C-alpha positions in Angstrom: -54.2 -16.6 -23.5 -53.5 -15.0 -20.1 -50.0 -13.6 -20.7 -49.1 -10.2 -22.1 -45.6 -10.2 -23.5 -44.0 -9.8 -26.8 -40.9 -11.8 -27.7 -39.2 -10.6 -30.9 -36.4 -12.6 -32.4 -33.8 -11.5 -34.9 -34.0 -12.8 -38.5 -31.0 -15.1 -37.9 -32.9 -17.0 -35.2 -33.3 -20.8 -35.7 -35.5 -23.0 -33.5 -32.5 -25.1 -32.8 -30.6 -22.1 -31.4 -32.2 -21.9 -28.0 -29.4 -19.8 -26.6 -30.3 -16.8 -28.7 -31.2 -13.6 -26.8 -34.8 -12.8 -26.2 -35.7 -9.1 -26.1 -38.9 -8.3 -24.2 -40.9 -5.1 -24.9 -44.0 -3.8 -23.3 -47.0 -3.2 -25.5 -48.6 0.2 -25.3 -52.0 1.5 -26.3 -52.1 2.2 -30.1 -54.6 4.5 -31.6 -55.0 5.1 -35.3 -55.5 8.9 -35.2 -53.0 9.8 -32.4 -49.3 10.0 -32.2 -47.2 7.5 -30.1 -47.5 8.2 -26.4 -44.4 9.5 -24.5 -42.3 7.2 -22.3 -44.0 8.6 -19.2 -47.3 7.2 -20.3 -46.1 3.6 -20.8 -48.4 1.1 -19.2 -47.2 -1.9 -17.2 -46.8 -5.0 -19.1 -49.7 -6.7 -17.4 -52.1 -3.8 -18.4 -51.1 -3.2 -22.0 -53.7 -3.2 -24.6 -53.7 -3.1 -28.4 -56.4 -1.5 -30.5 -57.2 -2.6 -34.0 -57.7 0.0 -36.7 -61.4 -0.1 -36.0 -61.0 0.8 -32.3 -61.7 -2.7 -31.1 -59.6 -3.8 -28.1 -57.6 -7.0 -28.4 -56.7 -8.0 -24.9 -53.6 -10.1 -25.7 -51.4 -10.2 -28.7 -48.6 -12.6 -28.6 -46.2 -12.3 -31.5 -44.0 -15.1 -30.4 -45.2 -17.5 -27.7 -44.3 -21.1 -27.0 -46.9 -23.7 -26.4 -46.4 -27.4 -25.9 -49.5 -28.5 -27.8 -49.4 -28.8 -31.6 -53.0 -27.7 -32.2 -52.1 -24.1 -31.2 -49.9 -23.6 -34.4 -52.9 -22.2 -36.4 -53.8 -19.7 -33.7 -50.3 -18.3 -33.6 -50.2 -17.9 -37.4 -53.5 -16.0 -37.2 -52.2 -13.6 -34.6 -49.1 -12.9 -36.7 -51.2 -12.0 -39.7 -53.3 -9.6 -37.7 -50.2 -8.0 -36.4 -48.8 -7.5 -39.9 -52.2 -6.1 -41.0 -52.3 -3.6 -38.1 -48.7 -2.5 -38.9 -49.5 -1.8 -42.6 -52.7 0.2 -42.0 -51.6 2.3 -39.0 -48.0 3.5 -39.5 -44.8 2.6 -41.4 -43.3 1.2 -38.3 -44.8 -0.1 -35.1 -44.5 2.6 -32.3 -42.9 0.2 -29.9 -41.2 1.9 -26.9 -39.2 0.1 -24.2 -39.8 0.6 -20.6 -37.1 -1.8 -19.6 -34.4 -3.5 -21.5 -33.2 -6.7 -20.0 -31.3 -9.4 -21.9 -32.4 -12.8 -20.7 -29.9 -15.5 -19.9 -32.1 -18.3 -21.5 -35.4 -18.7 -23.3 -38.6 -20.0 -21.9 -39.4 -23.7 -22.2 -40.1 -24.5 -25.8 -41.9 -27.2 -27.7 -41.2 -28.8 -31.0 -43.5 -26.4 -32.9 -42.5 -22.8 -33.7 -43.9 -19.9 -35.6 -42.7 -19.8 -39.2 -39.4 -18.2 -39.7 -40.8 -16.1 -42.5 -43.3 -14.3 -40.2 -40.6 -13.7 -37.6 -38.3 -12.2 -40.2 -41.1 -9.8 -41.3 -41.8 -8.7 -37.8 -38.2 -8.0 -37.1 -37.8 -6.0 -40.3 -40.8 -3.9 -39.5 -39.5 -3.1 -36.0 -36.6 -1.2 -37.5 -33.0 -0.6 -36.4 -33.8 2.8 -34.8 -35.8 1.3 -32.0 -33.1 -1.3 -31.3 -30.4 1.5 -31.2 -32.5 3.4 -28.6 -32.8 0.3 -26.5 -29.1 -0.3 -26.7 -28.2 3.3 -25.7 -30.6 3.2 -22.8 -29.2 -0.1 -21.6 -25.6 1.2 -21.8 -26.5 4.3 -19.8 -28.2 2.2 -17.1 -25.3 -0.2 -17.0 -22.8 2.7 -16.7 -24.8 4.2 -13.8 -24.9 0.9 -12.1 -21.2 0.4 -12.6 -20.5 3.8 -11.0 -22.6 3.0 -7.9 -21.1 -0.4 -7.6 -17.5 1.0 -7.7 -18.4 3.6 -5.1 -19.8 0.9 -2.9 -16.7 -1.3 -3.3 -14.4 1.6 -2.4 -16.5 2.3 0.7 -16.2 -1.3 1.7 -12.5 -1.3 1.4 -12.1 1.9 3.4 -14.4 0.6 6.1 -12.3 -2.5 6.3 -9.1 -0.5 6.6 -10.5 1.7 9.3 -10.3 -1.3 11.6 -6.5 -0.8 11.8 -5.6 1.6 14.6 -2.3 3.5 14.7 -1.1 3.0 18.3 0.9 6.2 18.3 -2.0 8.5 17.2 -4.8 6.4 18.7 -6.9 6.6 15.5 -7.5 4.5 12.4 -5.2 4.7 9.4 -8.0 6.0 7.2 -8.5 9.0 9.4 -4.8 9.5 9.6 -4.7 9.9 5.8 -2.4 6.9 5.3 -4.5 5.3 2.5 -3.5 6.6 -0.9 -4.1 5.7 -4.6 -7.0 3.3 -4.0 -7.9 1.4 -7.1 -10.8 -1.2 -7.2 -11.5 -3.6 -10.0 -14.6 -5.3 -8.8 -15.0 -7.3 -12.0 -11.9 -9.4 -11.3 -12.0 -8.8 -7.5 -8.7 -6.9 -7.4 -7.9 -4.1 -4.9 -4.7 -1.9 -5.0 -3.7 0.9 -2.6 -0.7 2.5 -1.0 -0.1 3.1 2.7 1.9 6.3 3.2 3.3 6.3 6.7 4.8 9.3 8.5 8.4 7.8 8.4 10.1 4.9 6.6 11.4 3.8 10.0 8.0 3.1 11.3 8.5 0.1 13.7 5.0 -1.4 12.9 5.0 -1.0 9.1 5.1 -4.7 8.6 2.1 -5.1 10.9 0.2 -2.4 9.0 0.9 -4.2 5.7 -0.1 -7.6 7.1 -3.3 -6.3 8.7 -4.3 -4.3 5.6 -3.9 -7.5 3.5 -6.0 -9.5 5.9 -9.0 -7.1 6.4 -9.3 -6.3 2.7 -9.0 -9.9 1.6 -11.8 -10.8 4.0 -14.3 -9.0 1.8 -16.4 -11.6 0.0 -15.8 -10.2 -3.5 -12.0 -9.6 -3.2 -9.7 -12.2 -4.8 -6.4 -10.2 -4.9 -4.9 -7.4 -2.7 -1.9 -5.3 -3.7 -0.5 -3.2 -0.9 2.5 -0.8 -1.4 4.2 0.8 1.5 5.7 4.3 1.3 6.6 7.3 3.6 5.7 10.9 3.5 8.3 13.2 2.0 10.7 14.8 4.5 9.5 18.2 5.7 10.2 20.1 8.9 7.7 20.9 11.6 8.4 24.6 11.0 8.6 25.4 7.3 9.3 29.1 7.9 12.4 31.1 7.2 14.8 28.1 7.7 18.2 27.9 6.1 18.2 26.1 2.8 20.1 23.1 4.2 17.4 22.4 6.9 14.3 22.8 4.8 14.1 19.1 3.8 14.7 17.6 7.3 11.8 16.1 9.1 13.1 15.6 12.6 16.2 16.9 14.4 17.2 14.9 17.5 19.7 16.4 20.0 21.7 13.8 22.0 23.0 15.7 25.0 24.4 15.1 28.5 25.8 18.6 29.5 28.7 16.6 31.0 31.7 15.1 29.2 32.8 11.5 29.3 29.4 9.9 29.8 29.2 8.2 26.4 27.1 10.8 24.6 28.9 10.4 21.2 28.6 6.6 21.5 24.9 6.9 21.9 24.6 9.4 19.1 26.5 7.3 16.6 24.8 4.1 17.4 21.4 5.7 17.4 22.0 7.2 14.0 23.0 3.9 12.4 20.1 2.1 14.2 17.6 4.5 12.6 19.3 4.0 9.2 18.9 0.2 9.7 15.2 0.7 10.3 14.9 2.2 6.8 15.1 6.0 7.6 17.3 8.6 5.8 19.7 9.8 8.4 22.3 12.4 8.9 24.8 12.8 11.8 26.2 16.1 12.9 29.1 16.4 15.4 28.6 19.8 17.1 31.7 19.5 19.3 34.3 21.7 17.7 36.7 21.6 20.6 36.9 17.8 20.6 35.1 16.1 17.6 34.6 12.4 18.1 33.1 11.4 14.8 36.3 10.9 12.8 37.4 8.3 15.3 34.1 6.4 15.7 33.3 6.0 11.9 35.5 5.2 9.0 34.2 6.8 5.8 36.3 6.5 2.6 36.3 10.2 2.1 37.5 11.8 5.3 37.4 15.4 4.1 34.4 17.6 3.5 34.1 19.1 0.1 32.7 22.5 -1.0 30.3 23.1 -3.9 31.8 26.2 -5.5 28.7 27.1 -7.4 26.4 27.1 -4.4 29.0 27.8 -1.7 27.6 24.8 0.2 29.2 21.9 2.0 28.9 18.3 0.7 28.8 15.9 3.6 30.8 12.7 3.6 29.0 9.3 3.8 29.4 6.1 5.7 27.0 3.1 5.2 24.3 5.4 4.0 24.5 7.9 6.8 25.5 11.5 5.9 28.2 12.8 8.2 29.5 16.3 9.1 32.1 17.1 11.7 34.7 19.8 12.2 37.2 16.9 12.4 36.5 16.3 8.6 37.3 19.9 7.8 41.0 19.2 7.8 41.6 21.6 10.8 41.8 19.0 13.6 40.5 20.4 16.9 39.6 24.1 17.1 41.5 26.6 19.2 39.2 29.7 19.1 36.9 31.8 21.2 33.2 31.1 21.8 31.6 33.5 19.3 33.8 32.1 16.5 32.9 28.5 17.5 29.2 29.4 17.3 29.7 30.8 13.8 31.6 27.7 12.7 28.8 25.4 14.0 26.2 27.5 12.4 28.0 27.4 9.1 28.6 23.6 9.2 25.0 22.9 10.1 23.0 25.3 7.9 25.1 25.4 4.7 25.5 21.6 4.3 23.6 19.9 1.5 21.8 17.4 3.7 19.1 16.6 1.2 15.9 14.9 2.3 16.4 13.4 5.7 13.9 11.8 8.1 16.2 12.2 11.1 19.3 14.4 11.7 21.0 13.3 14.9 23.0 16.1 16.6 25.8 15.1 18.9 25.7 18.1 21.3 28.8 19.5 23.0 28.9 19.3 26.8 27.7 22.2 28.8 24.8 24.7 28.7 26.6 27.8 27.4 26.5 30.0 24.3 27.1 27.1 21.8 24.2 25.0 23.1 21.8 28.0 23.2 22.8 29.0 19.7 22.1 25.4 18.4 18.7 25.2 20.2 17.6 28.6 18.8 18.9 28.3 15.3 17.8 24.7 14.8 14.2 23.7 15.2 14.9 20.7 17.5 12.1 18.1 17.5 13.3 16.3 20.7 16.2 15.5 22.9 17.7 12.3 24.2 19.6 12.7 27.5 22.7 10.5 28.3 23.9 10.1 31.9 25.8 7.7 34.1 24.8 6.3 37.6 26.9 8.8 39.6 25.3 11.6 41.5 27.7 14.1 39.9 26.5 13.2 36.5 22.9 13.7 37.6 23.6 17.3 38.8 24.9 18.3 35.3 22.3 16.4 33.5 19.5 18.2 35.4 20.9 21.5 34.2 20.6 20.3 30.6 17.1 19.1 31.0 16.0 22.4 32.5 17.7 24.2 29.5 15.7 22.1 27.0 12.5 22.7 29.1 13.0 26.5 28.8 13.5 26.2 25.1 10.4 24.0 24.7 12.3 21.0 23.5 10.8 17.8 24.9 13.2 15.2 26.4 11.8 11.9 25.2 14.3 9.4 26.7 17.1 8.9 29.2 20.0 6.6 28.4 22.0 5.5 31.5 25.4 4.4 30.3 27.9 2.1 32.0 25.2 1.1 34.6 26.3 -2.5 35.3 28.3 -5.5 34.2 27.8 -9.3 34.7 30.5 -11.6 36.0 30.5 -15.0 37.7 26.8 -15.2 37.3 26.2 -12.0 39.2 25.4 -8.4 38.2 27.6 -5.6 39.6 27.0 -1.8 39.7 30.4 -0.2 40.0 29.2 3.4 39.8 26.1 3.0 42.0 22.5 3.0 41.0 19.6 5.4 40.5 20.8 8.4 38.6 18.8 7.6 35.4 15.7 6.7 37.4 16.0 9.9 39.3 16.1 12.0 36.1 13.0 10.1 34.8 11.0 10.6 38.1 12.0 14.3 38.7 11.4 15.6 35.2 8.8 13.2 33.9 10.8 11.8 31.0 8.8 8.7 29.9 11.5 6.2 28.8 14.7 4.9 30.4 17.3 2.7 28.7 20.2 1.0 30.4 23.5 0.3 28.6 25.8 -2.2 30.4 29.6 -2.0 30.5 30.8 -4.0 27.5 34.4 -4.2 26.2 33.0 -4.6 22.6 31.1 -1.3 22.9 34.2 0.6 23.8 36.3 -1.2 21.2 33.8 -0.5 18.4 34.1 3.2 19.2 37.8 3.1 18.6 37.7 0.8 15.5 35.5 3.1 13.4 32.7 0.6 13.1 29.6 1.2 15.4 28.6 -1.6 17.6 25.1 -1.9 16.0 26.8 -2.5 12.7 29.5 -4.8 14.0 27.0 -7.0 15.9 23.5 -6.2 14.8 22.0 -9.2 16.7 23.8 -8.5 20.0 22.4 -7.2 23.3 23.7 -3.7 22.7 22.1 -3.6 19.3 18.8 -4.8 20.8 18.9 -1.9 23.4 19.6 0.6 20.6 16.8 -0.9 18.6 14.4 -0.2 21.4 15.7 3.3 21.7 15.2 3.8 17.9 11.6 2.7 18.1 11.1 5.1 21.0 12.5 8.0 19.1 10.4 7.3 16.0 7.2 6.9 18.0 7.8 10.0 20.2 8.7 12.2 17.2 5.6 11.2 15.4 3.5 12.1 18.4 5.2 15.4 18.9 4.7 16.4 15.2 1.0 15.5 15.5 0.6 17.5 18.7 2.5 20.5 17.3 0.6 20.6 14.1 -2.7 20.7 15.9 -1.6 22.8 19.0 -3.1 26.1 17.7 -5.9 26.1 15.1 -8.6 28.4 14.0 -12.2 27.3 13.8 -13.9 29.4 11.1 -17.3 28.0 12.0 -17.4 29.4 15.5 -14.6 32.0 14.9 -12.3 31.1 17.8 -8.7 30.1 18.1 -8.3 26.7 19.7 -5.2 26.1 21.8 -4.0 22.7 23.2 -0.4 23.1 24.2 1.8 20.0 23.6 2.3 17.8 26.6 -0.9 19.2 28.1 -4.4 17.8 28.2 -6.0 21.3 28.6 -7.8 22.8 25.7 -9.1 26.4 25.7 -10.4 29.1 23.3 -9.2 32.6 22.5 -10.8 35.4 20.6 -8.7 36.3 17.5 -8.8 40.0 18.4 -7.5 39.3 21.9 -4.5 37.4 20.4 -3.7 40.1 18.0 -3.9 42.9 20.6 -1.5 41.0 23.0 1.4 41.0 20.5 4.6 41.8 22.3 6.9 42.5 19.3 8.7 45.8 18.7 5.9 46.8 16.3 3.4 46.7 19.1 5.4 47.6 22.1 8.3 50.2 22.4 11.4 48.2 23.4 13.0 51.1 25.4 10.0 52.5 27.3 7.6 49.6 27.2 4.9 51.9 25.9 2.0 50.2 24.1 2.1 51.4 20.5 -0.7 49.1 19.3 -4.0 50.6 20.6 -7.1 48.6 21.5 -9.2 50.3 18.8 -6.6 49.6 16.1 -7.8 46.0 15.9 -11.3 45.3 14.6 -13.4 42.8 16.6 -14.1 40.6 13.6 -10.5 40.1 12.6 -9.6 36.6 11.5 -6.2 34.9 11.1 -5.2 34.0 7.6 -2.7 31.3 8.5 -1.3 29.6 11.7 2.0 27.7 11.5 4.0 26.0 14.2 7.4 27.3 15.1 9.2 24.3 16.6 7.8 23.2 20.0 7.4 26.6 21.7 5.3 29.0 19.6 3.2 29.6 16.5 3.4 32.1 13.7 0.1 33.8 13.0 -0.4 35.8 9.7 -3.1 38.5 9.9 -5.0 40.2 7.0 -2.9 43.4 7.3 0.2 41.3 6.5 1.6 41.3 10.0 3.2 38.0 11.1 2.9 37.5 14.9 5.0 35.2 16.9 2.9 33.8 19.7 4.7 31.6 22.3 2.6 28.9 24.0 3.4 30.5 27.4 1.9 33.8 26.3 -1.2 32.2 24.9 -1.8 30.4 28.2 -1.8 33.8 30.0 -4.4 35.5 27.7 -8.0 36.1 28.6 -10.0 33.0 27.6 -13.4 32.6 26.1 -16.0 30.7 28.1 -19.3 29.2 27.1 -18.1 28.6 23.5 -20.9 27.0 21.5 -20.0 23.4 20.5 -21.2 22.2 17.2 -22.7 18.7 17.2 -22.1 16.6 14.1 -25.2 16.3 11.9 
């Protein structure tokens, strides 16, 4: 006998039932006068020994062993009797301890001869239920730990696969962007479920994201089913500070401006708003021209009058094809005849006291000019970006240039130029009745990245008079295609701007410096927190009349650290300090401060 293993079968075992489970236990050294050894002293199966009551070693004791030759039947019965005798003289139960518990899928090859069922039953009864319970508990614990490790590995495999998908707007993978939510893995059935939460429901590549996510996860060898759900982040403004209640749930505010009347600004604003809505976004449209509101003519809502909420003293916007609309023309007053300060107050009230609800985009049809009304809008409303509308004439370019400079001063990025009425086609030729080059000149001179041409089309003009926007009347036409490209541009550029603004000024607690990377700039520099605090230019730090410095150098400790840094639109950040002071720090001011050099860079471990 050269094998050292014990196979114990339950009393219900029958020789004909070869699929019964075989439980394998290691034999340990038994001594008549000593207690059972602890688990840590278990010997390997191949080295186990058994002592008889007289101290004699028996090298191999096989309780149940299969042999093909019939003449070994007598030897197996003799071994069984010795085992029973040892059990009776040494202890009430055999001190069997398991080192491993591993159910076997099938039994060893067996012959037609077996140990008598009576002896097997006696051995099983002497083993006792307590040892079997210990084995079962240990096995369950091992199985649970293995299951946890396996689940963690499966989730890592899924995330690694999804990290192959790169967001073209942010230039990083969707896992690092935080798009993957609610990951659930059922490795037993090979099912994976997760949700992709994008920055906007109007994401132009959401279908590509969904397709790629299905493909890369389904390529894992153990995955049989993939469930992908698409969603979007809740609407929230870039600057969540002291905004009016009506603007606190609006993600992006887009100004459509020309600074000159009659160039098609309202046409662009209306068609852009309905294009974004068609892409799946929640959209509002605000007509800021009190002197000559265009919205009541260009759209045809059923309810053409704004309503008031008497309990909240707020304005309830009207609705057309899912787009929320507010215009002074819906106030029942027609066109305004009033002075500038009164107009600014009316626009402020219409815009900030309206119950816009959650919006992904609020398109503002700006009035022409660069006066008090325009400045009030830009300062009261945290504009995300601006779309400039012009025509090919040189006169239009001169006025548009003033508007671009105004937005530049207010740190509102201009993301696109729309050149309206640029050409028409007839007799197989293309004609340019108003000349060429105004839009291109704006792009080149001010570095605006995108230019869109709108041709002269009778249908575009007619749709503006009929109350049905062109992109709604002919969604597959050439004009709708141009506005679709403009909508994609707006969505992508707004996402980039929000990303840049959110990370423009941050505090690194590891090296205790403020990192600054101004939007639309590749330069990154570092500032000492105490330097930033000492350069505050508010009335609390500097006398407004004399210019005398009230905040002294020694008033600020060298180890001061900011508690919170929040963006304020595109032009500044709000920094909260431990003494409760909230400092407004414009990007221009931060760029002029004394910078830190030789800042230690931490290398990843």
